[in-house]
N, C-alpha and C positions, 0 to 999 in steps of 0.2 A: 572635529576628528571622530567623535562618537557617531555622528550621522553617517560618515563614510564607512565606518566599521559595520553599522547596522545595515547599510545598503549592500555591503559585501555578503553579510549573512543571509540577507533576503534573496540573493541571487547566486546560490551555491553552484548551480549548473554552469553559469557563465564563468565563475571563478575556476572551476575544474577545467573547463575548456581552455581558458587563458593559460592556466598552469601547464596543461598538456602542450599547448602551442609554444610556450617558452622553452620547454624541454626538447621538443622536436626541432624547432628552428635552431636552437642552440647547438644541438648535436650536429646538424648539417653545417652550421657556421664553423664549428671546431674542425670538421673535416676539410672544409673549403678554404679556410683562412690561410694565406701564404705563411710559410714557415722558414725561419732563418736563424742563424746562430746569434749574431749581435744585431742590434737595431741599425737600420740605415741612417747615417747621420749626414745629411746634405751640408757640405761646407763649401759655399761659393768661392771658388778660386778661379781667377782669370789670369792667363799668361799672355803677355804682350812681348813680342820680339821684333827685332830689326837687325840690320847688318850694314856694313860698309867695307868694301874690299880693301884689305891692307891696313885697316885702322888698328892701332895698338890698343891694349886694354886701357891705358891711361887716357888716351884721346877718346876712346869710346865712352869712358866714364863722363868726360867733360862735355862732349858734343852730342851724345845720344842719351845717356842715362839721366843726366841732370835735367834736361828739358822735359823728359817724360815724367820724372819724379815730381817736378814742380806742378805739372798739370794733374797727374793722377792722385797726388797726395791730398787734394782738396775734395775728393769724391765722398759722397755721403755713405755712412755705415762702413767705411774702410777701417778694418781692424789692424792690418799689418801690410807693409809694402817692402818686398825684398827684391833686390836688383843684383844683376851680375854683368860685368863687362869683361869680355875676352877678346882674343885676336879676331878682328873682323866681325864681332858679334856683340849684341847687347840685349838684355831681357829684363822685364819687370814682372814680378808675380804679385798680384793683388789679392789679399785675403779679406773677404767681407764677413759680416757677422753670421755665425752659424744659424742655420734655419731660415735665412733670408731668401728673398725671391731672386733666383739666379738670372732670370730673364731681365728683370729690372737692372741688376748689376751689370749685365752685358750691355744693355742699352746705354747706361751712363758711361761705361768704358769706351764704347764706340764714339760717343759724342766728344769725349775728351781726346780720343785718338785723332779725330778729324781736326781738332784745334791744334794739337801738338805737331802734326806732320809738317806744317808750314815753318816750324822752328828748327827742323832737322836739316842736315846738309843735303844739298840737291841730289848727290849721288847715293844717298842712303836708300836701302830697300824699303818698300812699303811696309807699314806696320802689319804684323800678323797677330790676330786676336784669337785665343783659343780658350774655351771653357774646360776646366778640369773638374770632373765630377768624382769626388773622393768616395762617394757611396757606391760607385760602380767598380768594385774590385773583382778579379776573377774568382769564380766559385769553384773552378777545378782547372788544373793544368794537365793537358793530354800530351805525353811525350812519345814521339815516334822514333824508333831507333832500329839499328840492325846493319849488318855488313852488306849493304846493297849500294848501287851507284847513287851519287848525290842527286842526279837529275831525277831518278826514279822516286827517291824519298821526297823530293820537292813536289813532284807531281801528286803523290799520295796526300801530302799535307794540303795542297791546293784543293784537292777534291774534298777532303774532310772539312776544310774551312767553308767551302760552298754549301755542303750538305748540312753542317751544323747551323750555319746562319739562317737556313731555311726553316729551322724549328721555331715554333711560336714563342717559346720562352727565352730565346737567345737574342741578346742585343748585338754582340759582335764577337768575333774570334780573331785574335792577333797571333800571327806566326812569328816565332822568335828563332833566330839562328839561321834563317834562310838567306842564301846569297843569290843575287840576281845574275842571270846569264848575260853574256854579250859575245860579239864576234871580235876576236882579238887578231889584229894584224901586226905581227912582229917583224920589224925591219932592223937589221944590224946596221949600226952607224957607218961601218966601213963600206957597206954596199951603197949607202947614200952617196958617199964620197966617190966611189968607183963610177957610178952612173951620173955623178954630178946632179943628184936629185935633191930638191928642197921639199920639206914636208908640206909647204904650201901648195906645191904641185900635186901632191898626193891628195890633199884635202879637196882641192879644186876638181880633180878628175873624178873622184868618187861622187861628190855632190852634183856635178854636171851630168853624170851617167846614171844617176839613181832618181829618175823622174818619170812620171806619167804625164805626157803632154797631149792635151786636146788640141789637135791641129786644125779644127774647124770642119767644114763640110764642102763638098763639090756639088754644085747644082748643074745638072745637064738634062738633055732631053730624055735620057734614060732614067731619070729620077735623082733623088738626093742621097749622097753617100757621105756618111760621117767618117772622119779620119782621126786616128790617134797614133801616137808614137809611144808604144810601151817600152819603158826602160827601167822599171823598178827591179831592184835586186831581190831575188826570190830564194836563192840558196847559196851555199858556200862556193859552189863552182862558178857562179856568176861573178863573185869577187875575184877568184883566182884568174879568170879569163879577162878581167877588166884591164885595158891598156893604161899605162902610166906615161910612157914616153917613147918616141921613135928615135932610135940611135943607129946611125949608119944604115938606114933603110930597114932596120929590124925593129919590130914592135916589142917593147918591154912591158910585160904584164906583172900583176901582183904575184902571180905564181913564180915568176923569175926572180924576184927580189925579196919576197917575204914568205913567212910561214903564217898561214891563215887557219884558225881553229875556233870552234865554239868552246867557251870555257866560262868560268865563274869569276866574279869580282874578287879582288884580293881580300883575304879574310880580315875582318876587324874583330872577329871573335870565334871561339871554338866552343861547341856544346857537346856534352856527353851525358848519358845516363848509365851509371854503373860501368863506365869504361867504353861504351859503344857510342859512335857518332849519333847525334840526336837533333831533332827539331821539336820545339815546344809550341803548343797551341793553347793560349790562355783564353778561357771561355768566360764571358761576362753575361750574366742574365739580365733580363729586363727588370726594371723596378716594379716590385709587386708580384713578380713571378714566384711560384713555390719552388724553393731551392731543391727540395728532395725530388720532386717530379721532374724538374729541369735537368738535373744531373743524371737521373735515371734515363731520361730520353736521350741524353748525349751518349751514355754508355751503350744503350740499345742500338742507336744508329751506327756507332763505330763498330759494334759487333757485326752488324749486317754488312757494312762496307769491307770489313776485314776478311771476309770469306774470299774476296777476289785478289787479295794481296799475296806477295811472295811469303813463303813460310818463315823466312828469316826476319821479317818485320815484327818487332815487338811493340806492344802498347803498354805504357806505364801511366798510371794516374797519380798525380802529385797534388798535395794540398787540397784534397777533396773536402770541401766545406760541408757537403751534404752528410758525410759520415759523422762529422763533428756535431752537426745539427741533430741527426737521428739519435746519436748517443746521448746528447744533452737532453733532448726532448724525452727520450725514454727514461733517463735517470730522474728527471724532474717530474715526469708523469708518475713514476713509481713513488716518488716522495709525496706527491699530492695524494695518491691512494693511501700510502702509509699514514699520512697525517689524518686523512678522513677516518681510517680504521681506528687509529689511536683515540681520536676524539669521540668516535661512536662508542668505543669500549667504555670510556669514562662515563658517558651520558647514560648508557644502558645500566651500568652499575649504580648510578645515582638516581635515575628517574624511572627505570624500567624500560622494557623493550618497546612498548607502544609509544610512549612519550619520546623515546630516543629516535624512533622512526620519524616522528613529526619534526623534532629538532634537526635531524639529519637531512630532512627534505630541503632545508635552507641552503645547504652546500651546493648540490647540483643546480638548484633553481637560480641562486645568485651567480654561480660560476658561469652557467650557460647564458644567462642574460647579459653578463658582462662581456663574454666572448662574442655574442651576437652584436653588441654595440661596437666593439673593436673592429669586427669585420665590416660593419656598416660604415664606420669612419675610415675605412681603407687602411687600417693598420695591420701589422704582421704579428704572428706568434713567434716570440723570441725568448731568450733566457730571462730578460727583465720581466716580461709578462708572466712567464711560468712561475718565477719566484714570487711575484706579487700575489699570485693565486695561493701559493703555499703560505705566504705571510698572512692572508686574510682568512685562511681556513678556520682558525680558532675564533677570529673576530666575527665571522659571518653568523655564528650560532649564538652570540651573546644575547642579542635581542630575542631570539627564539627561545633560549633557555629561560630567560626572565619571564616571558609570556607563558610558556608551557608549565614552568614550575609553579607559578601562581594559580594557573588553571587546575593543576593537579591538586593543589591545596583545597581549592573550592570543591572539586569533585569529592574529596575525602570528607568535606563538611556536608555533603548531601546535595549539592547543586547538580542540575542536569548538565550533560556535556556541552550543549549549546550555550546555556547560561554561563558555565564555567569559563569556556574559551572566549566568549564575548566579553565577560568581565575582565579576564586577564589582558585582553588586547586594549580595552578602554582604560583600565587602571594604569597600565604601564606605557600607554602610548606616548605621553609627553616625556617621561624619563628616557624612554628608548630613543625618541627623536632627538632629545638634547644630547644623549651620550653619543649617538651616531654623528650628530652635527659637530660635536667637539672633535671626534676622530677625523672626520672629513676636513675640519678646519686646519689640522696640522699638515695634511697633505696638499691642501689647496695652494699654499704659497709655493710649493715645489713646481707647480705648473709654469711659474715665471722664471725658472732657472735658465739663464742664458748661457751661451757658449757651447763648446763641443760637449762638455760633461753634462750640461743641462739637456741638450738634445738627446744624448745617449740615455739619460736616466728618466726622461719625461714619461716613459711608458709605465713606470711604477706608480706615480700619483694618479695617472689616468685610469689604470686598471683598478687600483684600490677604490677610487671614487665611484667608478661604475659598479663594481661588485658590492660595495657596502651600501650604495643607494638601493640596489636591487634587494639586498638582504633586509633593508628596512621595510620594503613592501612585503617581503616574505613573512617577516615577524609579525606585522600588524594586520595583514589581510589574508594571505594564502594559507599560512599554517593554522591560524585560528579557525578559518572556515573548514579546512580539512579535519582539524581536531574536533570541531563541532559535529562532524559526521562519523568519524571513526574512534573518537576518544572514548576511554573507558576507565572507570575507577579501579585502581590497583588494590588488590586485597592487602590488608595491613594487619600486622600482629598487634596485640594489646599494648606492647611496649611502644611501637611506632605511633599508635594513636595517642598514648600518653605524652610522648615527645611533641607531637603536633599540637595537642591541647595546651601543653606548657608554653610552647612558643607563641601560640595565637592568643590564648585567653588566660592561661595560668601564670605561675611564677617561673620565669626562665631559670632561676637558681635551682629549681628542682630537677632540671634535665640532667641526664647522665651521659656517659660515653664521651666522645670527643667534643660534642657540642657543649656538654656541661663543663668540661675542663676549660673550654674557650670562654664560657660565660664567667667563670670564676676569675680568670686572668683579666677579662675585660672589666669586671667590677672593681678590681684593684686599680686598674688604670684610670677609671673615671672617678674614683675616689681621690686620686692624686694626679689630676690632669697636668699640673705644672711640672711635676717631677717627670712624668711620662714624656712630655714635650722636650724637656731639657736632656733627657737620656737619648732621645732620638737625634737631637741636634749634635750631641757629643759623638754619637756613632757616625753621623754624617761627616763631621770634621775629621774624625780619626780615619775614615775611609779616604778622604781627599788627601790627607797627609801621607797615608800609606802609599797611595798611587804616585804621589809626587816623589816619594823616596824610592819605590821599587818598580814603578811602571816601566814598560818596555818602549815607550816613545810612541811615535805616530807613523803611519804610512798613508799614502795617497789612495791607492786602489789595491784590491787583493791581488796577490801573486797566484796566477793560475798555471798549473803544470801544462806546458805546451806540447803539441804533437809534432811541431816542426822546429828546426833550428837553421841558422845561417852562419856560415864561416866565410869571413871576408879575408882575402889574401892581399896584403898591401906592400908596396915597394916604391922607392923614390927614384930609381935609376931610369934612364931613357931606354927602356926595354922594347924590343920588337914584339910583335904578337906571338911569334914562335918561342921567344925566350920566356914570355909571360906564361904561355901554355905549358912549357916544360916545368915551371915552378908549380903551377896549379896541379899538374899531373902528379908531382911528387907529394903534394898534400893529399890529393885524392887517393893515392896508393896507400898512404898510412891510415886514412879513415876507413878503408875497406875492411880493416881488421876489427872494427868495433861491432860487437854483437848488438848493441843498443840501436844501431842505425839500420833501418830497413832498406833505404835506397839513397843514392847520392846523385844529384843533378848538378854537374859542374859546368861552369862557364867562365872561360878566360876572355878578356876583352881589352880593347885599347881605351875604351871610355865606359866607365861604370855608371855614368849618369852625370847630370849637371852638378857641378860643385864638388865632384869627387875625382881628383886627378891621381890619387895614390892607389886606388883599388885596381888591381890587375886581374882579379878573378873572384867569383862568388860561387860557393857550393851550398846548394839547398839540401838539407838533410831531413828526410822523413824518418821519424823515430818509431820504434816498435811501441806496442801498447804500454801505457803508463805503469801498469802493474807488473810488467815484465822487465823493467830496467831501472837503473838509478834515476834520480831526478835530473832534469835538464841542466840545472846549475852544476851538478856534480860532473855530468858529461862534459860541459863546457870547460870546467877547470882541468879535467883530464886532457882535453884537446889542446888547451893553451900550454900545458906542461910538455906534452908529447911532441908538439910542433915548434916549441920555442927554440930548438937548436938549428933551425934552417937559417943560414946566414943571410943578412940583408933583407929579411922578410918579417913583417909584423902580422901576426895572426889575431883577428878579432872575431869574437863569438857573440852572436846576437840571437836570443831566443824570441820566438813569436810572442807578441804581446796582445792579450785580450784587453777589452775595455777601450775607453776613448783616447787614451794617450798612446802614441806610437813612438818608436825610436828609443834612443838611450835616455834613461831617466835624468841624468845630470847634464844640463845644457846651459852653458855660460856664454853670454854674448859680450864681447869687448868692443867698445865703440870709441872711435876717435876720428878727427878730421885731419890728423897728421899721419900719413901712411908710414913714415919712418919710425914712428913710435910703436907700431903694432908688434913687431917682432920682439922688442924688449919686454912689452907687457905680457905677451904670451909666454915667454921664457920664465918670467916671474911666477905666473900662475901655474905653469907646469911643475916648477920647482916646489911650490907650495903643495900641490896635489901629491907629489912624490913623498913629501914629508908626512902627509896624512895617509896612513895605511887604509886600504879598503877600496880604492879606485882601481878599476880594470878597463882595458880596451879604450884608453885615452886617445883621442884624436883632435886635431885642430884643422882649421880651414885657411891657414896662412897660404898665400900664393907660393907655389913650389918654385925653387930655383931651377934653372935649366939653361941650356945653350941652344941657340938657333943661329942659322947662317943667313945674314942679310945680303942680298944681291944688289949692289950699288951700281946703277947705270949712269955712265957719263953721257948724258943726252946729246951734248954737242958732238962728241966723238962718234956716237951711234948714228947721228944724222949724216956724217960724212959717208957712211956705208949704206945709207938708206934703211937703217934699222930703227926700231922704236921699242918701247916697253911692251906693247901688245904682242909684237912678234916674238920678243924674248919670252914672254909668259907662255905662249903656245909651245915654244921649243922646250921649255922646262917640263911641260906636261908629258913630253916623250919619256922622261925618266920617272914619272910618278904614275898617275892613274891613266894616262894616255889622252890623245886628242880624239874627241868624238867627232867623226866625220859625217856620219849618216846613221840611219836605222833601217831595219827591214823586218819583215814578219815571216818567219819560217812556218811551214805547214804544221809542225808538231809543237808549236808554242802558242800560248793563249794571247800573248801581247807582243809588242815590237821589241826587238833586241837592238842595242846600240852597236855600231861598228866603230871600234877604237883602234888607233894606230899608236904604237909605242915600241920602245926598245926591248930586247930580251932581258930577262931578270938579271943575268950576269953583267949586263951593260948598264943597269940602273944603279949607279953609285955616285958618290960625291966626286970621285976622280973623273968619271965620265962627264959630269956636269962642267968641270973646268975645261974639258976639251970639246965641249959641245960646239957645233957649227950651225949658223943660221943662214938661210938663203937671202942674198942681197943682189942688187943689180950687177955687182962684181963677182957673183958666184957665192959659194959657201965660205963664210967668214967665221973664224973662231970667236966665240963671245968674249974671250979674254982680251980681245982688242979694245973693248969699250966697257967691260964690266970688271968690278973687283968684288971679291968674296970676303966678307967680314964676319967673324964669329962674334956674337954679342949675347949678353945675358937675357934670357927669356923671362918676360913678366907673366906670371900666371894669372888666373882669374881673380878679378877684383869683386868683392862682395859688399853689398850695402844693405842696411835695414833702416827704413824710415829716414832716408836721406843722409845717413852717416855710414862711413866705412866700418865694417864689422868683421871680427874674427870670432868664430864659434868654437868653443872647446866642449867636447862631448865625452861622456864616460859612462860605463856601467859600474855597478858595485858588486863586491864579492859576496859569496854565500854567507848568510847570517848577519849581513850588514844592512842597516836601514838607510834608505835614500835620504830621508829627512835629516838623520844624524850627520851624514856626510856633507850635505848641503849646508847645514848649520856650522859644521867645523870649517868648511871652506869659506863661508861667508865671514866667520870670525877671523880667519887668517888673512882674508883680503882687507878687512877693516884695519888690520894692523900693518899691512904691507905698504911699501912706497911704490906706487905705480907712477909711470911717467905722467907729466902734466897733460891735462886734456883727455886722458883716458878714463872712461867710465865703464861700468859693467852692470849687468842685470841678469838674473836667472830666468830662463825661458823654459819651454817644454813642460815637464811634469811639475816643476817647482812653481811655475806661473799658474798652471791649472789648479794646483793644490791651494795656493793662496786665494785665487778667485773663488774656488768652491767653498773654502772655509768662511770667507766673508759672506757669501750668499747664504750658506746654511745658518749662520748666526742671525742674519736678517730675517730669514724664513722662520726661525724659531721664535724670534720676537713677534713677528706678524701673527704666528699661530697662537701665541699666548694672548695677544690682544683680541683675536677672534674668539678664543675660548672664554675670556673674561666677559665679552659681550653676550655670548650664549648663556653663560652661567648667571649673569645678572638678570637676563630675561626669565630664566627658569626659577631662580630663587629670590630675586629682588633683594639680595643681601651681599654686601661686600665681604663680610666675614665668612659666610658659607662658601662664597666663590674662592676666597683665599684658602680655605680648608681643602677644597677640591684641588686647587693648583699646587698645594704643598706636596701632594703625592708625586708631582713631576720632579720637584727638587730632590726628594728622598729617593726616587727611583734612580737618579743618576748615581747614587751610592751603590746601587745594585749593579749598574753597568761597570763601574770601576772594580767592584768585587769580582765580577765575572772575568774581567781582563786579568786581574791579579791571579786568580785561580788557574786560568788556562795559560797564562804566560804569553798572551798575545798583545801586540801593539794596538793602539786605537786607530781605526781607519777613518780618514777624513771624510771620504764619500760614504762608504757603507756604514761605518759607525755613526757618523753624523746623521744620516737618514734614520738609522736605528733609534737614536735618541729622540728625534722629532716624532717618529712613529710611536715610540713608547709614550710620549707625552699625550697623544690622543687615546692610547689604550688604557693607561692607568687611571685616567679620570673617570672612566665609565662606571666602574664599581662605586666610586665615591658619589657620583651623581645619584645612582639608584639608592644607595645607603642613606644619603642625606634626605632624599625625597621621601623615603619611608619614615625616617625620623620625624620630618615635618608633618607627615600625615598623622602619626601617633600623637604629636603635640596638639594638632588641631582637634583630635578626638578626646582631648582632655587628660592624657597621661602626663604625669610629672616628668621633668627632664631626665632624671636618672633611670626611671622605669622605661621611658621611651627609648633611651640609648640601649639598655639591656635587651629590650624586646626587639629593637631593630637589629642588633647583633645576632640574636637567635634566629630571626626570620631570614636575614640576608646572608648568613654564613654559607649555606649550601650553594646558592646561585653565584656568590662572589668567588668561592673556591672553584666551582665548576667552570665559570667563564675564564678564570685565570689559568686553570690547569689545561683546558682545551686549547687556549692560545699557545701556552708553553709547549704542550705536547706536539702540536702541529709543527712547531719549529725545531723540536728537539733533535730529529735526525740530522738537520743541518748543523746544529751546534756541535754535535760530536762527530760530524763528518761521516755518517753512516747512510748507505743507500740500501733501503729495503725493497728489493726488486721482486714483486709478486709474480711477474710474468715468467722470469727465468728461475724463480725460486732460489735466489741467492742473496747473501748479505755482503755488500762491498764497503770497505772502509777507505776514506780518503780520495774518492773519485773527484776529478776536476770540477764536475758540475756542482759539488757541494762546497768546493773551495771558494767559489764566487761569494757565497752568502753566509759563511761562518761568522764574519765580523758583525754583520747586521743582526743575524739571529741571536748571537751571544749577547749583544747589547739589549735586545728586547727581552729575552728570557731572564737574564740576570736582573735587569731593572724591574721587570714585572714580579719576580719572586719577592724581592724586598718590598715593593710597593703594595703587594697584596697583604702581607703581614701588617704593614703600617696602616693600610686602609681599615683592616678589621679591628685594630687596637688604637692607633693614634687618632684616627678621624673621630670616633666616638669620644675619646678623651678631649679633643679640641672642641667638640660641640659642648661638652660639659664645661670646659674652660670659658667658653663664651657665655654660657648661661650663668656661671658663677660671677663673671665680670659684670654682666648685666644686672644681676641681683645686687651686687655690691654697689654699683652706681645708683640703683634705685634707693637703696638704704641711705646712701650719702645724701641724695636729694631730699629724702623724707625726714632725716634727722635734723633737729633744730640747730641753728648756728650758735656758737658760744657767745656771739655778740648780741643775740636777740634777748630782750627782757623776758623774764619768766611770765608765763601766761597768767599766773595767779596774781 
């Protein structure tokens, strides 16, 4: 190592050029690196679906789901398999290990699908395999609204979609709420009877008269002439003039018997923004694209297109992720600057301006080197990376402080600046390497954190490892070389010289001021090392006991104040889309009075998505800025109370969730192979949850009861009339979506439009179905001659997880209630409840993630300790001294608990756990340097007590400096203060600080206690070891009582 340092000092120009290159390339990398709010977490999900006309959910489960589950369940790396069986439909969702190769997973699924298709019924549809990329969520939703014709709004949306998808950073744009056009041919059933027309004649006539026939060519002496018979329908008039039947010599056309018009499909949903009809365009960016630049390009392009639109068209931007990213980046950048300034103030005060500049050089150097590495590795700049930079601000300067502080001492002793900084780098090289290695060792196991949470948090250890490694090079090479050029001896007063002399060569007991007071305390401690250790142990036990009695419990992930909310409107009746929309409008009208809500995007729907049959509408709420309104939880409580009086409707409020876990935090899965026991088990659980106060928005996925009409065909009787099931099915379509007879392409449409024949709306009813007539050889015959209509109980969707039927019960928790406490209470209640035989349960979602994270963090902590032991044994070659260093970790936990008790916060499994692990790597650094200095004094011949006192005197300033700089860098996060130097304002409680309060509090609290113990307890334990060694030596040297006297 000395040779490398000498090489660096002999090539100062190369070192300066390298440093300038790091800073220049790093600045460019920081500008160019893609920026996003949360890290992209690729979760390989594959969705496999099939169907079979007319199959019931129960039969779909047996004939479609079970064969697929048997094949897919054996796939490698499969984490979870969820299945659904519904009327005519079956699907399986396969969830593979987070961070796995999506392409490999898709290949394995395709191979399994090829094998299983032979086991499905012959009439089943081919399997459809779809990859679901959960990392590709919309970065912004563009809502187009206004009182203009629907066709015009659709045209504008189509244009916007095409233009946006042409932008380089856009992956896709999905239009929501758009209805497809078609040509509707409305025929009254009485007209069909009057003209004795069968719908089969109509279908046949249209299909036969909507063709382009190539009739060949005529070869003659005059040449070759190509013939064709054009007969394609080109416009509405072609349909109106098309003949259907000749009656008494008169040609009957569509215009005679039908109303023909271009219209839109029957609505399955209604969408509005602040009460106006709307279409939504969900914009998804490409992976790796800069979210801020991408959204800016989207808004700019829409602004250009909007100049050609009618004035009534309004554009609203919802869930703009770029605004969240800009705000969070700005807040965290301000915190980085604040941390740097606070650290520099302390260093300037302690070491002087010139030395502070040298130490401060480590921060931008390590920062920008780390960002360059992240950019080269194709990572993004997100909240995890930014906080990691804040976390290491104080840690980056530890090595630099130790080097510069020792060089400063040598300068005061008369050494030249080159000699002083070269000596500081060489003398402290191995302690700095060892302390940095121990810090890195605690973050290294976090790289192997699996699952969604691990993929989400992996940016923290990567960023810390890269920047701390860079700081090591800064401390040992760049800063000493720069100091050797610009370093200067600071003028000292006579008192300062006396203090330095006492610390280096004189009697430390003669020192005055704070250092002298510390030396006197330290002397008492090393005179009674046993009592000092016992006192520390007693304080540790008292702290654990106090937290066990008064602690606030645990949480999984920090609660971040959201910018969006969602209100779900749920009902169980068989409601039409218009009835559903009327209810949603009533909810929408009440929410418009809320000052905290900036905009409301409401959507009523017949189907809110897979597995959700009760939701009849969803309202997306954009909230005003967090500092201008109550909290989202308080708003949610107000909404539940204000809307609770709407009869027959259940209002559910869900706030947007940051972090890796999504959805409701309480998620209980009830499993059984006996379907009849599901309902009883769910009722038992719901009753228990009602007895436990604190649960809100409770839902379950039991198949909903309902009524359906089964049309039973007497096949033998139908055969007498020449009818069959296929003919009956077509006839029934006249009362539903219509019979598609052909398609055509009008001039003003981009694609082909269907031509559908059906009855007018007033004739599409259950009564008309009973009177429906079908064409047979004997003419039009009522279907009632061979059909019976039987009402029956409708079976809802059947859900399965890992080959067992499952009912999921989900819930939120009320304000001030911890999820972990609610889950523990429910688990305890379930353990004492009598569930039906064969019913098992397990907690999924956040509870599952929390348990997995806690297990991993314990394993990572153990692995980190083992790595530190190895490094410490290499450094000291002493088990006892390694144990002294590690004792700081144990005692620092007391500081973590003290911080939680003082602030009244619960312990965070993820953030608090990472904080404890990070703390373990931080608190050992000072101990390593302190013990190394002690060993150096002992090698130079000082007795143990004098060596311990001199070590304390010499290391007090760097120990306090490194601890204070680390704590100060995190202090804004601990107290939730944003020091924004750009806007010259101080903000308290911003969402960006809420992410990191738990982690920062753990580190600052633990470091504060550990620093005091390092300065007092560690020297006392060194003396305890020396006393024990001397006692053992005396025992060995004293003659045994059994030995004869030498005389």
